[in-house]
Residue, then its C-alpha position, 0 to 999 in steps of 0.5 A: m500500499a502506498k504511503t502518504l507523505i506530508k507536505n514538508d516531506t514531498k522533496l524526497l519524492y521523484t517524478i516518473s520522468e526523474v527516475a527514468q532520467q536517473a536509471g537511463i531508461s524510458i518512461e514508457t519502461l517504467r510505466r510497463m514495469d508498473r502495469k506488470g507489478e514489477f516496480k510501482p511507486s510506493a508514495t503519494t503527495p497529499g494531493g493523490q500523485r503518485r511518486y517514487t521515493s529514494e528507496d523505490v530508486g535503490r531498488l530499481f537499480d537492484i532489479r536491473r542489476e540482477r537481471k542476469r545474461d546466460v552466457s551458455r546461450r549460443c551467441l558469444t561476444i568478444s572483445f579486442v582491447n589495449v589502451k595502447g593505440g596501433v597495435g592492430k585491434s581493428t584489423l585483427a577484429i574484423t579480419l578474424a570476424g571475416a575468417l569466421a563468417q567463411r567458417g559459416y558463422r553469423v558475425l556481428v562486429i560492433d565498431a564502438d571506437p570513434q576513430a571508426n577504424a573498423t568501419q573503414g576497414l570493412g569498406l564503409d565511409p564513416e562520414r557518409t555511413t548513417p545511422t551508427m553507434a553513436r545513436a545506438l548508445l544514447p540513453e534509453g529516452d533521448r528522441d535521437r536513440l535508435p534501436l541497435a538493429e536499425v544501425i546494423q548493415p549487412l555487408p554482402n560485398l564481403h560476405p553474406r554472413l557478415f554484419l556491422a554496427p558502424s561508428h563515426i566521430d560522434l560517438a565521443l560525444v556519447e561518451g559525456r552522455l553515459h558519464g551523465l547518467q547516474v547509475q547503470r551507464e556501464i551496460v547501456l551496450d550490453e542491454a543494446l546487445d541483447t536485443v539483437r544477440a539471438d540473430y548472431d553466432l558471434i559478436f566482435v568488438d572493437s574498443p577505444p584505446t582508452i580507459s573510458n565509459l566507452l571501454i567499460n561498456v565494451m568489457v561489461a558486454s563482453d564474454g571474453v576479451i582479447v588483448p592484442i600486442d604488437a612488436t613495440y611491447a605494448l604491455s604497459g597498460v595491461s595492469a589498468l586493463n585488468q583492474t578494469r576488467a576486474l571491476c567490471a566483474k563485479v558490476n555487470r550481469h556475468p564473468v568478463l574472462l581473458l581469453g588471451a593475448v594475441l602477438n600481432k605485427q611481429v617481426m618474426n625471429t628477431t631479439m625483440h620479438n623473443v623479448v615481447l613474447a617472453q614479456t607477454e608471457m610473464t604478464f599474461g602466463a604462458e597457457r593465456v598467450f594465443k599460439v598462433m602469432l601474426p607477422y607484420r605485413t604490409e599487404i594486411e594494412k593495404a587490405t585493411h585500407r582498402g575496405e576488404p580484410v586480407v582474409f578475403s584475399s589470396d594473400p598466403a597470410a589469410a591462412l594465419y587468420v583462419e588458424l588463429a580464429d579456430e584457436i580463438m573458438k577452441v579457447a571460448t569453448e574451454r574458458l567459457g563453458a560454451r561455444a557458438t557453432a555454424d549451425g547455430q546451435s549451442v555446445a557445451a564444452t567438455d574438460 
């Protein structure tokens, strides 16, 4: 039964629009929860108006946080992260996505980096592509916000099972909007992905090279994380990444597991390569370093700049990416407890 507060206590109450703004959800969502009996305002004003108390708002945050996501479903979300730029995150993400599309998986690439390198690498011009992730990550209730499904574009010129949610520099402006949300700002991307996960076997997310609200959203939305390491020893930010991942594991709705590090853009059989390999194994553990290592080749960079990942060419380097893609899926099976399959069925991992 709703309690009636005296006039002097009305300052403790919140309207439905104020609660929606604090929680980053729409007024209609709150009304729907009210109709279903999931979340109702517990107070009324002397004039008979229904209002939410501070306790109600806290309970709403608990309700949203407790809505767990089942990671045993067939769709796996894997992000590529490193707070150092230039390590080849975008090229790695889109090329592996292409390799797995060729293997028969339906793969969605989410470009969550305002630099939009993954978008360009898959053949789209960010300045001429609309809509983009900038609109999909706006707070719920914003009139310019779009469902993620309306942002996703097929890429039939590359592969019929490859899809992209493109980015644009405007995504950097969304960072400030996310920061303005008082709560639940770290699950905006995860909740957006929940609306499309049933349509894909794999989701690969390219992340910004900074610890930010966008990166936290990426890691919270991920089942597993892959860290590319280049030949210039890009390990300085790994400690901060691990701390961020641990924080995300505490506040999100499912574990965020480190799948491993990929040695990328390597100058093989050199002293520097051996040093980077040794330091990477020391940092992550040898079992967390993928065995397939990718050499530096100008053709790989040229293919990305052409908007056609190297796996769609006859270049010999394509075979290495296919091999690495297979290794990643094997590791995902072992460490996530389930794996996506090309026919869309979920298969439990075995020891």
